[in-house]
C-alpha positions as a printed NumPy array, in Angstrom:
array([[ 31.707,   5.603, -32.463],
       [ 32.419,   7.355, -29.098],
       [ 31.131,  10.723, -28.227],
       [ 31.257,  12.685, -25.13 ],
       [ 28.735,  15.466, -24.371],
       [ 29.901,  19.067, -23.849],
       [ 30.095,  19.649, -20.162],
       [ 30.463,  16.605, -18.441],
       [ 32.904,  15.551, -15.973],
       [ 36.238,  14.281, -16.302],
       [ 36.032,  10.681, -17.862],
       [ 32.086,  10.656, -17.653],
       [ 29.501,  11.748, -20.177],
       [ 30.677,   9.103, -23.639],
       [ 27.906,   7.628, -25.676],
       [ 29.243,   5.145, -28.285],
       [ 27.764,   2.754, -31.059],
       [ 29.167,   0.152, -33.677],
       [ 28.438,   1.91 , -37.358],
       [ 30.289,  -0.223, -39.379],
       [ 33.114,  -2.26 , -39.826],
       [ 36.524,  -0.554, -41.534],
       [ 37.83 ,  -1.252, -44.826],
       [ 41.293,  -2.399, -43.656],
       [ 40.384,  -6.211, -44.389],
       [ 37.093,  -6.823, -46.824],
       [ 36.27 ,  -4.511, -49.43 ],
       [ 33.918,  -1.563, -49.064],
       [ 30.214,  -2.015, -49.789],
       [ 28.732,   0.824, -48.447],
       [ 26.618,  -0.755, -45.868],
       [ 28.995,  -2.675, -42.737],
       [ 31.934,  -1.917, -44.412],
       [ 33.258,   1.578, -44.78 ],
       [ 36.186,   3.255, -46.86 ],
       [ 37.065,   6.737, -45.673],
       [ 34.607,   8.841, -47.097],
       [ 31.631,   7.   , -45.988],
       [ 33.256,   6.432, -42.245],
       [ 33.246,   9.907, -42.048],
       [ 30.23 ,  10.545, -43.443],
       [ 28.187,   8.369, -41.557],
       [ 30.22 ,   9.431, -38.423],
       [ 28.812,  13.621, -38.922],
       [ 24.91 ,  12.165, -39.329],
       [ 25.688,  10.372, -35.991],
       [ 27.011,  12.795, -34.173],
       [ 24.429,  15.512, -35.418],
       [ 21.593,  12.69 , -33.996],
       [ 22.991,  12.738, -30.66 ],
       [ 23.295,  16.554, -30.639],
       [ 19.619,  16.456, -32.065],
       [ 18.36 ,  13.985, -29.241],
       [ 18.714,  16.161, -26.792],
       [ 21.773,  14.709, -24.735],
       [ 23.781,  18.045, -25.079],
       [ 21.682,  20.557, -22.879],
       [ 23.583,  23.823, -23.632],
       [ 21.615,  26.595, -23.714],
       [ 23.348,  29.716, -25.404],
       [ 21.02 ,  32.177, -23.968],
       [ 21.453,  31.163, -20.808],
       [ 21.379,  34.009, -17.782],
       [ 23.32 ,  34.836, -14.475],
       [ 19.425,  34.549, -13.256],
       [ 18.192,  31.258, -14.523],
       [ 21.956,  29.909, -13.55 ],
       [ 20.881,  31.083,  -9.977],
       [ 17.469,  29.315, -10.457],
       [ 18.74 ,  25.85 , -11.411],
       [ 21.444,  25.645,  -8.398],
       [ 19.087,  26.902,  -5.864],
       [ 16.64 ,  24.517,  -6.644],
       [ 19.688,  21.906,  -6.741],
       [ 20.688,  22.984,  -3.386],
       [ 16.998,  22.794,  -1.745],
       [ 16.386,  19.729,  -2.467],
       [ 19.49 ,  18.411,  -1.432],
       [ 19.155,  20.323,   2.104],
       [ 15.381,  18.6  ,   1.842],
       [ 16.565,  15.315,   1.463],
       [ 18.829,  15.497,   4.035],
       [ 16.26 ,  16.97 ,   6.553],
       [ 13.783,  14.831,   5.623],
       [ 11.205,  17.452,   4.874],
       [ 11.009,  20.673,   1.935],
       [ 13.074,  22.948,   3.478],
       [ 14.786,  26.08 ,   2.252],
       [ 18.45 ,  26.33 ,   1.589],
       [ 20.627,  29.316,   3.014],
       [ 22.086,  29.736,  -0.361],
       [ 18.485,  30.422,  -1.986],
       [ 17.986,  32.671,   0.928],
       [ 21.124,  34.488,   0.344],
       [ 20.913,  34.645,  -3.531],
       [ 17.154,  35.819,  -3.842],
       [ 17.812,  38.737,  -1.256],
       [ 21.139,  40.133,  -2.706],
       [ 21.738,  38.486,  -6.149],
       [ 18.294,  38.09 ,  -7.908],
       [ 16.663,  40.868,  -6.753],
       [ 19.63 ,  42.964,  -8.038],
       [ 17.606,  45.248, -11.344],
       [ 20.526,  44.077, -13.695],
       [ 23.257,  41.17 , -12.816],
       [ 20.338,  38.203, -13.266],
       [ 19.615,  39.348, -16.602],
       [ 23.237,  39.177, -18.207],
       [ 23.511,  36.258, -20.389],
       [ 26.916,  34.145, -19.13 ],
       [ 28.479,  34.743, -22.163],
       [ 28.542,  38.556, -21.742],
       [ 29.579,  38.263, -18.161],
       [ 32.136,  40.412, -17.246],
       [ 34.915,  40.976, -14.65 ],
       [ 33.452,  44.415, -14.369],
       [ 29.643,  43.286, -13.538],
       [ 30.46 ,  40.918, -11.298],
       [ 33.059,  43.455,  -9.38 ],
       [ 30.057,  46.189,  -9.578],
       [ 27.714,  44.011,  -7.888],
       [ 30.379,  43.695,  -4.55 ],
       [ 30.027,  46.999,  -4.898],
       [ 26.259,  47.285,  -4.266],
       [ 26.216,  44.926,  -1.489],
       [ 26.702,  48.135,   1.019],
       [ 26.464,  47.857,   4.94 ],
       [ 26.547,  43.537,   4.508],
       [ 28.754,  42.134,   6.946],
       [ 32.366,  40.489,   6.023],
       [ 31.281,  37.088,   6.686],
       [ 28.32 ,  37.554,   5.084],
       [ 29.65 ,  38.817,   1.694],
       [ 31.738,  35.826,   1.686],
       [ 29.052,  33.579,   2.312],
       [ 27.118,  35.209,  -0.881],
       [ 30.258,  35.671,  -3.075],
       [ 31.118,  31.6  ,  -1.919],
       [ 28.016,  31.294,  -3.25 ],
       [ 27.505,  32.773,  -6.173],
       [ 30.527,  32.024,  -7.445],
       [ 29.683,  28.299,  -6.686],
       [ 26.684,  28.916,  -9.176],
       [ 28.38 ,  30.428, -11.778],
       [ 30.966,  27.538, -11.952],
       [ 28.108,  24.795, -11.957],
       [ 26.249,  26.651, -14.751],
       [ 29.781,  26.414, -16.829],
       [ 29.781,  22.84 , -16.983],
       [ 26.476,  22.381, -18.106],
       [ 27.13 ,  25.141, -20.591],
       [ 30.865,  24.953, -21.372],
       [ 30.548,  24.632, -25.49 ],
       [ 28.86 ,  28.272, -25.472],
       [ 31.033,  30.171, -23.205],
       [ 34.43 ,  31.022, -23.905],
       [ 37.436,  29.481, -22.179],
       [ 38.293,  32.171, -19.918],
       [ 35.161,  32.055, -17.991],
       [ 36.472,  30.297, -15.095],
       [ 39.082,  33.214, -15.042],
       [ 36.156,  35.886, -15.144],
       [ 34.478,  34.524, -11.978],
       [ 37.478,  34.043,  -9.802],
       [ 38.622,  37.495, -10.712],
       [ 35.277,  39.407, -10.608],
       [ 34.061,  37.61 ,  -7.497],
       [ 37.291,  38.143,  -5.892],
       [ 36.346,  40.429,  -2.562],
       [ 36.871,  43.715,  -2.942],
       [ 35.711,  44.544,  -0.155],
       [ 37.875,  45.244,   3.441],
       [ 37.991,  42.765,   6.308],
       [ 35.642,  44.703,   8.907],
       [ 38.249,  44.899,  12.313],
       [ 35.317,  44.85 ,  14.147],
       [ 33.638,  41.44 ,  13.059],
       [ 34.597,  39.258,  15.139],
       [ 36.15 ,  35.831,  13.925],
       [ 35.725,  33.401,  16.619],
       [ 33.966,  34.777,  20.019],
       [ 36.163,  34.583,  23.487],
       [ 32.166,  33.978,  25.241],
       [ 31.968,  30.523,  22.606],
       [ 35.254,  29.066,  24.154],
       [ 34.237,  26.986,  27.045],
       [ 36.792,  25.508,  29.964],
       [ 36.946,  22.142,  30.817],
       [ 34.395,  22.142,  34.199],
       [ 31.973,  24.16 ,  31.768],
       [ 31.829,  21.201,  28.914],
       [ 31.84 ,  18.755,  31.313],
       [ 28.867,  20.485,  33.399],
       [ 27.205,  21.049,  29.881],
       [ 27.651,  17.375,  28.916],
       [ 26.262,  15.986,  33.028],
       [ 22.963,  18.381,  31.77 ],
       [ 21.873,  17.334,  28.731],
       [ 22.438,  13.615,  30.082],
       [ 20.374,  14.7  ,  32.593],
       [ 17.504,  16.269,  31.275],
       [ 16.873,  13.49 ,  28.663],
       [ 15.703,  10.452,  30.037],
       [ 16.013,   7.99 ,  27.538],
       [ 19.63 ,   9.264,  26.566],
       [ 19.517,  10.609,  22.908],
       [ 19.9  ,  14.295,  23.345],
       [ 22.73 ,  13.308,  26.038],
       [ 24.879,  10.957,  23.874],
       [ 24.23 ,  13.551,  20.886],
       [ 25.96 ,  16.348,  23.46 ],
       [ 28.542,  13.637,  24.299],
       [ 30.08 ,  13.16 ,  20.971],
       [ 29.812,  16.694,  19.522],
       [ 32.516,  17.344,  22.728],
       [ 34.511,  14.841,  22.657],
       [ 35.092,  14.867,  18.912],
       [ 34.845,  19.132,  17.829],
       [ 33.195,  17.84 ,  14.852],
       [ 30.103,  19.707,  13.049],
       [ 26.234,  18.652,  13.747],
       [ 26.231,  17.191,  10.238],
       [ 29.321,  14.739,  10.657],
       [ 28.523,  13.688,  14.066],
       [ 24.611,  12.797,  12.814],
       [ 25.702,  10.668,   9.897],
       [ 28.098,   8.573,  12.229],
       [ 27.488,   4.61 ,  12.299],
       [ 27.718,   1.712,  14.753],
       [ 30.309,   0.058,  13.744],
       [ 31.97 ,   4.127,  13.973],
       [ 32.872,   3.355,  18.018],
       [ 36.106,   1.79 ,  17.586],
       [ 35.557,   0.001,  21.55 ],
       [ 39.523,  -1.824,  21.462],
       [ 41.199,   1.533,  19.895],
       [ 39.573,   3.912,  22.107],
       [ 38.438,   5.901,  19.22 ],
       [ 35.863,   7.192,  17.064],
       [ 35.638,   7.626,  13.024],
       [ 34.034,  10.884,  12.189],
       [ 32.912,  11.159,   8.356],
       [ 34.307,  13.943,   6.413],
       [ 32.56 ,  16.821,   5.912],
       [ 30.435,  17.449,   3.066],
       [ 32.068,  20.994,   2.962],
       [ 34.559,  21.965,   0.097],
       [ 35.241,  19.869,  -3.148],
       [ 37.393,  16.549,  -3.725],
       [ 36.293,  15.28 ,  -0.419],
       [ 37.044,  11.729,  -0.13 ],
       [ 34.463,   9.146,   1.834],
       [ 36.73 ,   9.201,   4.316],
       [ 36.879,   9.335,   8.577],
       [ 39.095,  11.423,  10.512],
       [ 39.919,   9.426,  13.915],
       [ 39.29 ,  10.692,  17.253],
       [ 40.827,   9.411,  20.028],
       [ 38.339,   9.469,  23.25 ],
       [ 38.544,   9.21 ,  26.723],
       [ 37.104,   5.486,  28.169],
       [ 34.027,   6.72 ,  29.834],
       [ 32.961,   7.989,  26.287],
       [ 33.062,   4.665,  25.056],
       [ 31.383,   3.668,  28.348],
       [ 28.519,   6.01 ,  27.647],
       [ 27.957,   5.127,  24.02 ],
       [ 27.708,   1.257,  24.818],
       [ 23.442,   1.501,  25.189],
       [ 23.75 ,   2.794,  21.362],
       [ 25.932,   0.271,  20.628],
       [ 24.948,  -2.825,  21.945],
       [ 23.177,  -5.6  ,  20.075],
       [ 22.939,  -3.083,  16.865],
       [ 23.734,  -3.574,  13.055],
       [ 26.931,  -2.238,  12.83 ],
       [ 26.1  ,   0.234,   9.759],
       [ 22.751,   1.888,  11.633],
       [ 22.905,   5.217,  12.185],
       [ 24.712,   5.833,  15.79 ],
       [ 22.803,   8.261,  17.115],
       [ 18.658,   8.521,  16.907],
       [ 16.5  ,   9.769,  18.629],
       [ 12.254,   9.197,  18.956],
       [ 10.028,  10.96 ,  16.132],
       [  7.036,  11.935,  17.597],
       [  3.05 ,  12.775,  16.493],
       [  0.562,  14.544,  17.773],
       [ -2.638,  12.728,  18.995],
       [ -4.249,  15.902,  20.615],
       [ -4.137,  19.558,  21.337],
       [ -0.586,  18.96 ,  24.18 ],
       [ -0.738,  14.969,  23.548],
       [  1.81 ,  13.081,  21.165],
       [  2.806,   9.455,  20.8  ],
       [  6.122,   8.078,  20.005],
       [  6.322,   6.49 ,  16.674],
       [  9.666,   5.431,  15.34 ],
       [ 13.269,   5.359,  16.375],
       [ 15.577,   7.528,  13.772],
       [ 18.495,   9.818,  12.651],
       [ 19.06 ,  13.245,  13.9  ],
       [ 18.184,  14.826,  11.027],
       [ 18.551,  18.901,  11.759],
       [ 20.641,  21.071,  14.284],
       [ 17.095,  22.851,  14.863],
       [ 15.996,  19.497,  16.901],
       [ 18.718,  20.388,  19.426],
       [ 17.204,  24.276,  20.605],
       [ 14.509,  23.291,  22.901],
       [ 16.511,  20.633,  25.142],
       [ 19.626,  22.789,  24.333],
       [ 17.782,  25.774,  25.919],
       [ 17.312,  23.556,  28.691],
       [ 20.633,  23.157,  29.172],
       [ 21.471,  26.403,  29.198],
       [ 18.976,  27.33 ,  31.827],
       [ 19.665,  24.908,  34.581],
       [ 23.505,  26.229,  34.11 ],
       [ 22.691,  29.833,  33.582],
       [ 24.432,  30.031,  30.523],
       [ 24.761,  33.541,  28.106],
       [ 22.852,  33.438,  25.024],
       [ 25.787,  32.864,  22.848],
       [ 26.601,  29.682,  24.112],
       [ 25.496,  27.526,  21.341],
       [ 26.083,  24.008,  20.359],
       [ 28.961,  24.668,  17.941],
       [ 30.768,  26.549,  21.142],
       [ 31.678,  22.529,  21.85 ],
       [ 33.274,  22.894,  18.539],
       [ 35.465,  26.17 ,  19.406],
       [ 36.181,  25.098,  22.901],
       [ 37.939,  21.798,  21.054],
       [ 39.743,  23.59 ,  19.061],
       [ 41.037,  26.   ,  21.207],
       [ 41.868,  23.323,  23.892],
       [ 43.703,  21.47 ,  21.316],
       [ 45.86 ,  24.79 ,  20.924],
       [ 46.43 ,  25.399,  24.316],
       [ 47.731,  22.046,  24.862],
       [ 50.539,  22.419,  22.25 ],
       [ 49.28 ,  20.241,  19.757],
       [ 50.831,  21.407,  16.126],
       [ 48.466,  23.447,  14.019],
       [ 48.265,  21.021,  11.183],
       [ 47.347,  18.513,  13.631],
       [ 44.482,  20.168,  15.086],
       [ 43.303,  21.44 ,  11.614],
       [ 43.119,  17.495,  10.821],
       [ 41.295,  16.577,  14.102],
       [ 38.75 ,  18.678,  13.461],
       [ 38.632,  17.97 ,   9.82 ],
       [ 39.621,  21.896,   8.841],
       [ 42.349,  23.745,   7.269],
       [ 45.37 ,  25.176,   9.028],
       [ 44.267,  28.548,   6.858],
       [ 41.036,  28.542,   8.677],
       [ 42.622,  27.299,  12.253],
       [ 44.704,  30.696,  11.947],
       [ 41.912,  33.071,  10.61 ],
       [ 39.219,  32.087,  13.108],
       [ 41.712,  30.556,  16.793],
       [ 44.716,  33.399,  15.844],
       [ 44.175,  35.115,  19.807],
       [ 44.839,  31.921,  21.112],
       [ 47.228,  31.059,  19.123],
       [ 49.527,  33.887,  20.353],
       [ 48.739,  33.584,  23.233],
       [ 50.306,  30.109,  23.447],
       [ 53.377,  31.261,  21.054],
       [ 53.611,  33.743,  23.542],
       [ 53.852,  31.564,  26.664],
       [ 55.994,  29.202,  24.649],
       [ 58.681,  31.994,  23.681],
       [ 59.101,  33.632,  27.351],
       [ 60.466,  30.206,  28.452],
       [ 63.242,  30.852,  26.219],
       [ 64.209,  34.116,  28.057],
       [ 67.462,  34.566,  29.975],
       [ 68.02 ,  36.792,  32.524],
       [ 70.49 ,  38.832,  30.583],
       [ 70.882,  41.911,  33.329]])
C-alpha cells in the first residue's frame, strides 16, 4: 500500500506499508493472502487510519488570517536563524499593518475567498506607494499559495487562479516614484574612494573586505556573506557568488564574477591558511564588560546588513557623501557600469543574479542613454 499526503510537494509525502499478499498464486486465507474484496477492504481501513492519525493536517475552516499567521511565523523563524537572534521579518510588519488589521479579509475562510475580496482589499490600500503595494501583494500571495499547498484537499482546484487574478495589481504605476535614484549611481572614482575609506577606518580589515566584495561583484549583502573561502578562485581571477534566495526554483548554484587581480590580493588574509569551507567574510563578535568597554569574544560571519551601519556612516562622513548613498548603491553602480560599457543586458542580469525584466524596469534610464549613443554612431550626414 502507498498513500500520499494531500498538500505534499511533487514526489514527496508518501507513506507505504505491506498489508498482505495477493491471491494470484496462493489461495486466499483472509490473513496474509487476500482476494480482491479483502484487499480493498483492508486498504480502505488503512487509509482511514492514516487520516485519523493526524498525517493530514488540512483544515476546511482555515481563514486568511490564520494562513497569514502561519506564514509570518515561518518567515520570522527563517530570518531569526539567519540573523542569529530573534527578529521580526519585514513580511510580518507589512502583513500585520495592512492585512491582519483589515476588518473583513482575515476572517474570510480560504474556501470562501474570491477574486472580489482580494480586489476590494487592494482598493483599500489608499496612498501607499506603488513599490510598497507590490511588496505587500507579493507577501499576501506567498502566504495564500503556501496555505493552498497545506490545505489543497479542502480547497477548489481553481484556488491558485483566484489568488493570481485577485492579486493582480489594479493600481497604476506611480509616475513620481523613482525606480533607481540617480544619486545612488556612483562613478568609478567614487567607488574606489569608498573601498579605500572602508579599508582605512577598519584596522582589522573585516569591514574593508566586505565593502570590497560588494563593490567588485555588485551582489547583495545576503549573497556575499554566504561566500566561502573556496569561492575565491585565485588562478581564474574570479569570485563565486551564491545565488540569492529570492524567487522560486533557485538551485544552490553560483554566479561567476571576474574581478581585478587587486581584489584577489586584498582577500588574501581571509583565504590563506583557512579551511576551504570556512566563511570568507567574518567579523569579531563583541561582549560588553563595562559602561563603555567591550571585549572580543569570537569570529563569526556577518549576519545582517545593520551590522554595517556604524562604519558605513563613518565612510560617508569621511567622503562627505549624501545620506542616500547606502551600501546598496554599490550594486546600482555595478549594474550601470556594465550597461555603460555595452555589455548585453542578458549578461548584466546574469552577472548580478537578477532578470532582464528587472534590469529594464529599474535601469531603463541608462539603457536608453546607451542606446541613443550607439544609434548616434550610425548617423551619416545627408544634407
